[in-house]
Backbone as ProteinMPNN parsed JSONL, in Angstrom:
{"seq_chain_A": "RYVGGAIIVKYQNRASVIACGLDNSDDFLNPSYCLYSDLIERYKNECDYLDLFGLASNFNPSSMYYEFNEEKIAFNPIIYEFIGEFDYPTNKIMYFMFNTLSPLYAKLLLKVRHLKVRIKGN", "coords_chain_A": {"N_chain_A": [[-1.758, -9.162, 5.021], [0.869, -8.592, 2.828], [3.6, -6.347, 2.74], [6.114, -6.136, 1.807], [8.952, -7.913, 0.543], [11.745, -10.146, 0.022], [14.175, -11.867, -1.973], [16.781, -13.712, -0.922], [20.109, -14.737, -1.219], [22.337, -16.729, 0.423], [25.684, -17.264, 0.796], [28.537, -18.718, 1.948], [30.213, -16.284, 3.657], [28.549, -14.196, 2.947], [25.537, -12.472, 2.312], [23.133, -11.86, -0.11], [20.815, -9.683, -1.562], [18.756, -10.632, -4.013], [16.433, -10.034, -5.36], [13.773, -7.765, -4.715], [10.565, -6.779, -3.524], [8.101, -4.307, -3.056], [5.245, -2.873, -1.484], [4.101, 0.151, -1.886], [1.746, 1.492, -1.477], [0.532, 2.596, 0.762], [0.893, 5.658, 2.264], [1.922, 6.182, 4.784], [3.529, 4.093, 5.513], [6.826, 2.69, 5.395], [8.064, 0.377, 3.837], [10.489, -0.515, 2.703], [12.605, 0.48, 4.284], [12.112, -0.847, 6.684], [12.378, -3.501, 5.779], [15.121, -3.598, 4.952], [16.336, -2.948, 7.382], [15.54, -5.11, 9.006], [16.791, -7.189, 7.6], [19.495, -6.552, 7.985], [19.654, -6.839, 10.755], [19.019, -9.552, 10.942], [21.152, -10.892, 9.614], [23.521, -9.947, 10.723], [25.166, -11.3, 12.582], [25.789, -13.606, 11.277], [26.957, -13.176, 8.779], [29.652, -11.581, 6.988], [29.291, -9.762, 5.009], [26.622, -7.946, 3.553], [24.742, -7.572, 0.859], [22.72, -5.152, -0.329], [21.293, -5.128, -2.752], [22.595, -3.305, -4.297], [23.592, 0.055, -5.395], [22.495, 2.935, -7.203], [24.432, 4.476, -9.736], [24.335, 7.201, -10.005], [24.442, 9.894, -7.98], [23.18, 12.269, -7.847], [20.808, 14.625, -6.682], [18.681, 15.104, -8.445], [18.323, 12.763, -9.778], [16.36, 9.918, -10.687], [16.712, 7.759, -9.065], [17.625, 8.628, -6.68], [16.329, 8.696, -4.118], [16.273, 5.977, -3.455], [18.974, 5.362, -3.189], [19.625, 7.058, -1.03], [18.113, 5.948, 0.994], [19.393, 3.49, 1.468], [21.963, 4.369, 2.058], [21.517, 5.599, 4.432], [21.888, 3.716, 6.382], [24.523, 3.791, 6.942], [26.626, 2.36, 5.438], [29.552, 0.456, 4.377], [30.721, 1.004, 1.269], [31.33, -0.865, -1.571], [32.763, -0.737, -4.725], [32.642, -2.337, -7.762], [34.466, -2.175, -10.398], [33.814, -2.399, -13.782], [32.706, -4.972, -13.724], [30.833, -6.2, -15.353], [31.773, -5.966, -17.886], [33.55, -7.652, -19.179], [34.479, -9.086, -21.987], [33.749, -12.248, -23.285], [33.306, -13.373, -25.688], [34.331, -11.858, -28.34], [33.225, -11.104, -30.815], [30.438, -11.39, -30.45], [30.161, -9.603, -28.353], [30.833, -7.164, -29.567], [28.78, -7.07, -31.493], [26.512, -6.985, -29.831], [26.914, -4.55, -28.406], [26.834, -2.797, -30.534], [24.44, -3.319, -31.945], [22.355, -3.302, -30.048], [21.644, -0.581, -29.171], [20.623, 0.336, -31.619], [18.472, -1.412, -32.044], [16.872, -0.732, -29.854], [16.185, 1.917, -30.523], [14.737, 1.398, -32.843], [12.56, -0.063, -31.801], [11.345, 1.962, -30.265], [10.502, 3.687, -32.324], [8.692, 2.044, -33.675], [6.747, 1.621, -31.689], [5.927, 4.265, -31.322], [4.858, 4.732, -33.824], [2.712, 2.899, -33.797], [1.099, 4.036, -31.782], [0.533, 6.435, -33.005], [-0.904, 5.559, -35.25], [-3.125, 4.382, -34.016], [-4.136, 6.662, -32.858], [-5.077, 8.159, -34.993]], "CA_chain_A": [[-1.324, -8.474, 3.821], [2.315, -8.403, 2.754], [3.986, -5.04, 2.213], [7.455, -6.214, 1.26], [9.611, -9.205, 0.601], [13.006, -10.199, -0.707], [14.818, -13.151, -2.21], [18.152, -13.576, -0.443], [20.988, -15.883, -1.385], [23.428, -16.702, 1.394], [26.785, -18.142, 0.409], [29.684, -18.523, 2.821], [30.065, -15.171, 4.604], [27.862, -13.104, 2.265], [24.117, -12.582, 1.983], [22.844, -10.916, -1.184], [19.431, -9.513, -1.984], [18.696, -10.862, -5.457], [15.259, -9.287, -5.822], [12.866, -7.367, -3.633], [9.34, -6.142, -3.971], [7.502, -3.519, -1.991], [3.953, -2.258, -1.733], [4.181, 1.518, -1.382], [0.441, 2.13, -1.644], [0.211, 3.362, 1.968], [1.859, 6.744, 2.425], [2.493, 6.233, 6.13], [4.449, 2.968, 5.698], [8.08, 2.695, 4.657], [8.43, -1.031, 3.915], [11.878, -0.801, 2.335], [13.459, 0.724, 5.443], [11.854, -1.955, 7.608], [12.954, -4.692, 5.173], [16.581, -3.533, 5.048], [16.678, -2.975, 8.794], [15.38, -6.487, 9.465], [17.837, -8.005, 6.982], [20.743, -6.254, 8.69], [19.552, -7.467, 12.073], [18.994, -11.008, 10.768], [22.412, -11.446, 9.134], [24.697, -9.273, 11.277], [26.039, -12.252, 13.282], [26.057, -14.75, 10.407], [27.669, -12.812, 7.551], [30.534, -10.41, 7.001], [28.813, -8.842, 3.979], [25.215, -7.977, 3.168], [24.539, -6.772, -0.347], [21.334, -4.706, -0.348], [20.823, -4.962, -4.127], [23.368, -2.266, -4.954], [23.239, 1.471, -5.445], [22.577, 3.54, -8.527], [25.702, 5.191, -9.851], [24.099, 8.635, -10.049], [24.089, 10.382, -6.649], [22.613, 13.597, -8.022], [19.435, 14.69, -6.155], [17.679, 15.113, -9.505], [18.227, 11.416, -10.323], [15.144, 9.199, -10.303], [17.081, 6.736, -8.091], [18.226, 9.299, -5.524], [15.707, 8.292, -2.852], [16.671, 4.609, -3.161], [20.339, 5.437, -2.668], [19.61, 7.694, 0.284], [17.552, 4.998, 1.946], [20.422, 2.505, 1.81], [23.096, 5.074, 2.657], [21.124, 5.96, 5.802], [22.378, 2.679, 7.29], [25.956, 4.034, 7.096], [27.348, 1.168, 4.99], [30.813, 0.551, 3.648], [30.304, 0.756, -0.109], [32.345, -1.419, -2.463], [32.425, -0.58, -6.135], [33.339, -3.296, -8.602], [34.582, -1.511, -11.692], [33.868, -3.246, -14.966], [32.369, -6.362, -13.462], [30.005, -6.749, -16.416], [32.337, -5.561, -19.167], [34.623, -8.535, -19.613], [33.948, -9.856, -23.113], [34.25, -13.612, -23.464], [33.197, -13.612, -27.117], [34.507, -10.492, -28.838], [32.301, -10.825, -31.916], [29.109, -11.178, -29.859], [30.245, -8.377, -27.558], [30.77, -6.059, -30.524], [27.442, -7.043, -32.077], [25.57, -6.55, -28.805], [27.115, -3.12, -28.15], [26.495, -2.039, -31.73], [23.066, -3.517, -32.378], [21.376, -3.03, -28.983], [21.073, 0.768, -29.266], [19.836, 0.438, -32.851], [17.236, -2.145, -31.795], [16.065, 0.079, -28.925], [15.63, 3.03, -31.301], [13.731, 0.838, -33.739], [11.375, -0.356, -30.992], [10.684, 3.227, -29.936], [9.84, 4.183, -33.524], [7.542, 1.18, -33.947], [5.732, 1.937, -30.68], [5.417, 5.598, -31.638], [4.031, 4.566, -35.021], [1.467, 2.242, -33.38], [0.304, 5.028, -31.063], [0.084, 7.404, -34.001], [-1.932, 4.913, -36.075], [-4.324, 4.26, -33.181], [-4.641, 7.997, -32.588], [-5.725, 8.708, -36.195]], "C_chain_A": [[0.184, -8.275, 3.899], [2.611, -7.024, 2.174], [5.401, -5.045, 1.651], [8.015, -7.612, 1.403], [10.872, -9.182, -0.224], [13.434, -11.64, -0.909], [16.287, -12.947, -1.881], [18.903, -14.866, -0.714], [22.13, -15.711, -0.394], [24.468, -17.724, 0.95], [28.004, -17.763, 1.216], [29.429, -17.351, 3.767], [29.339, -13.968, 4.007], [26.393, -13.445, 2.06], [23.817, -11.488, 0.96], [21.361, -10.888, -1.484], [19.43, -9.62, -3.503], [17.534, -10.088, -6.07], [14.439, -8.889, -4.607], [11.654, -6.675, -4.242], [8.668, -5.468, -2.801], [6.15, -2.987, -2.439], [3.985, -0.875, -1.088], [2.842, 2.247, -1.472], [0.002, 2.93, -0.419], [1.292, 4.408, 2.21], [2.562, 6.72, 3.775], [3.456, 5.074, 6.408], [5.714, 3.184, 4.889], [8.614, 1.269, 4.684], [9.889, -1.317, 3.578], [12.826, -0.569, 3.507], [13.32, -0.415, 6.443], [12.503, -3.24, 7.086], [14.472, -4.699, 5.326], [17.045, -3.608, 6.5], [16.597, -4.399, 9.351], [16.434, -7.415, 8.863], [19.178, -7.788, 7.674], [20.753, -6.937, 10.046], [19.657, -8.993, 11.966], [20.377, -11.578, 10.454], [23.659, -10.855, 9.783], [25.652, -10.232, 11.996], [26.437, -13.445, 12.423], [26.982, -14.418, 9.238], [28.574, -11.602, 7.771], [30.041, -9.346, 6.029], [27.324, -9.048, 3.75], [25.041, -7.014, 2.004], [23.057, -6.439, -0.45], [20.85, -4.371, -1.757], [21.445, -3.739, -4.796], [22.822, -0.858, -4.837], [23.272, 1.927, -6.897], [23.835, 4.397, -8.581], [25.552, 6.706, -9.855], [23.608, 9.116, -8.681], [23.521, 11.801, -6.683], [21.175, 13.618, -7.484], [18.341, 14.715, -7.223], [17.493, 13.734, -10.149], [16.958, 10.726, -9.831], [15.43, 8.13, -9.243], [17.637, 7.332, -6.801], [17.646, 8.804, -4.198], [16.081, 6.861, -2.47], [18.09, 4.561, -2.599], [20.345, 5.983, -1.251], [19.086, 6.753, 1.36], [18.595, 3.987, 2.399], [21.613, 3.163, 2.492], [22.784, 5.478, 4.095], [21.599, 4.929, 6.824], [23.889, 2.77, 7.521], [26.795, 2.824, 6.676], [28.766, 1.495, 4.514], [30.466, 0.135, 2.221], [31.512, 0.266, -0.912], [31.871, -1.232, -3.892], [33.284, -1.528, -6.941], [33.365, -2.747, -10.018], [34.679, -2.547, -12.801], [33.452, -4.679, -14.756], [31.532, -6.996, -14.566], [30.578, -6.468, -17.806], [33.508, -6.433, -19.614], [34.102, -9.412, -20.746], [34.58, -11.244, -23.203], [34.175, -14.03, -24.923], [33.205, -12.242, -27.782], [33.554, -10.146, -29.976], [30.902, -10.542, -31.373], [29.079, -9.898, -29.038], [30.114, -7.154, -28.456], [29.353, -5.939, -31.104], [26.417, -6.53, -31.06], [25.681, -5.05, -28.565], [26.726, -2.253, -29.343], [25.004, -2.121, -32.045], [22.021, -3.192, -31.308], [20.81, -1.616, -29.048], [20.216, 0.953, -30.521], [18.478, -0.25, -32.692], [16.314, -1.341, -30.877], [15.425, 1.257, -29.661], [14.522, 2.556, -32.241], [12.443, 0.529, -32.978], [10.614, 0.913, -30.628], [9.923, 3.778, -31.134], [8.598, 3.368, -33.839], [6.419, 1.481, -32.961], [5.1, 3.299, -30.947], [4.481, 5.532, -32.841], [2.697, 3.916, -34.657], [0.549, 3.223, -32.666], [-0.264, 6.032, -32.038], [-1.029, 6.839, -34.876], [-3.229, 4.789, -35.295], [-4.961, 5.615, -32.938], [-5.403, 8.596, -33.767], [-6.986, 7.999, -36.523]], "O_chain_A": [[0.708, -7.838, 4.924], [1.952, -6.586, 1.232], [5.837, -4.049, 1.074], [7.604, -8.385, 2.268], [11.057, -8.307, -1.07], [13.099, -12.52, -0.116], [16.958, -12.111, -2.486], [18.39, -15.958, -0.468], [22.803, -14.68, -0.375], [24.16, -18.9, 0.756], [28.455, -16.619, 1.175], [28.52, -17.417, 4.594], [29.487, -12.847, 4.495], [26.05, -14.565, 1.682], [24.2, -10.333, 1.144], [20.726, -11.931, -1.64], [20.031, -8.796, -4.192], [17.648, -9.553, -7.173], [14.418, -9.594, -3.598], [11.718, -6.076, -5.316], [8.664, -5.991, -1.687], [5.94, -2.69, -3.615], [3.902, -0.759, 0.135], [2.804, 3.475, -1.535], [-0.813, 3.845, -0.54], [2.469, 4.074, 2.344], [3.691, 7.196, 3.89], [4.131, 5.073, 7.437], [5.678, 3.792, 3.819], [9.519, 0.966, 5.462], [10.469, -2.263, 4.11], [13.759, -1.347, 3.704], [14.317, -0.89, 6.986], [13.108, -3.985, 7.856], [15.047, -5.689, 5.778], [18.042, -4.264, 6.803], [17.486, -4.836, 10.081], [16.917, -8.325, 9.537], [19.913, -8.744, 7.92], [21.75, -7.544, 10.435], [20.3, -9.64, 12.793], [20.738, -12.635, 10.971], [24.769, -11.24, 9.414], [26.857, -9.979, 12.01], [27.325, -14.212, 12.797], [27.712, -15.287, 8.76], [28.309, -10.736, 8.605], [30.335, -8.162, 6.2], [26.83, -10.175, 3.752], [25.176, -5.8, 2.154], [22.229, -7.331, -0.635], [20.077, -3.429, -1.937], [20.886, -3.2, -5.75], [21.757, -0.614, -4.269], [23.995, 1.362, -7.717], [24.246, 4.972, -7.573], [26.543, 7.423, -9.72], [22.495, 8.79, -8.269], [23.403, 12.449, -5.643], [20.396, 12.718, -7.798], [17.191, 14.381, -6.934], [16.6, 13.557, -10.978], [16.535, 10.929, -8.693], [14.505, 7.644, -8.591], [18.076, 6.592, -5.921], [18.394, 8.526, -3.26], [16.196, 6.555, -1.283], [18.374, 3.818, -1.659], [21.002, 5.427, -0.371], [19.561, 6.765, 2.496], [18.673, 3.662, 3.584], [22.208, 2.584, 3.4], [23.701, 5.679, 4.891], [21.701, 5.241, 8.011], [24.468, 1.93, 8.211], [27.588, 2.317, 7.469], [29.115, 2.653, 4.285], [29.972, -0.97, 1.998], [32.568, 0.898, -0.927], [30.724, -1.53, -4.225], [34.509, -1.526, -6.821], [32.38, -2.853, -10.749], [35.515, -3.45, -12.762], [33.82, -5.539, -15.557], [31.525, -8.22, -14.699], [29.905, -6.718, -18.806], [34.369, -5.97, -20.362], [33.37, -10.372, -20.503], [35.804, -11.382, -23.196], [34.892, -14.934, -25.352], [32.191, -11.545, -27.783], [33.12, -8.999, -30.085], [30.256, -9.577, -31.781], [28.074, -9.187, -29.031], [29.374, -6.221, -28.143], [28.801, -4.842, -31.193], [25.551, -5.726, -31.405], [24.67, -4.35, -28.523], [26.332, -1.099, -29.172], [24.377, -1.113, -32.372], [20.895, -2.835, -31.652], [19.591, -1.457, -28.985], [19.201, 1.648, -30.485], [17.458, 0.265, -33.151], [15.106, -1.281, -31.108], [14.251, 1.559, -29.444], [13.504, 3.227, -32.409], [11.351, 0.828, -33.463], [9.384, 0.94, -30.676], [8.812, 4.286, -30.978], [7.569, 3.922, -34.224], [5.259, 1.585, -33.359], [3.888, 3.467, -30.816], [3.443, 6.193, -32.87], [1.654, 4.338, -35.157], [-0.655, 3.239, -32.919], [-1.419, 6.438, -31.913], [-1.983, 7.543, -35.209], [-4.307, 5.054, -35.827], [-6.183, 5.718, -32.825], [-6.275, 9.444, -33.576], [-7.65, 8.339, -37.502]]}, "name": "protein", "num_of_chains": 1, "seq": "RYVGGAIIVKYQNRASVIACGLDNSDDFLNPSYCLYSDLIERYKNECDYLDLFGLASNFNPSSMYYEFNEEKIAFNPIIYEFIGEFDYPTNKIMYFMFNTLSPLYAKLLLKVRHLKVRIKGN"}
């Protein structure tokens, strides 16, 4: 039985976790700690950098991602933050449309789903 796995891309002196999956159904197992620990051990002599799939930007203990951050920070990493790496518009019209229409589309989907639940409930 597998309890965890990851897809890693290694390029030059960097290994990056692209995706990972864990089975947390057993309370006594901590597969993510074991996975990250093994990845560090595996790549420590081959790579200068190991990207563990990033950190959430909210370090508040009330955040739903707090435990994931704490798990990775427990390895005492050097954290690099790339500001604006996804905010460089290459097509200004599409960028504007996406930023304007995406929130409207999300609200519309929520209303439609709420309406479907309400119709089924009646």
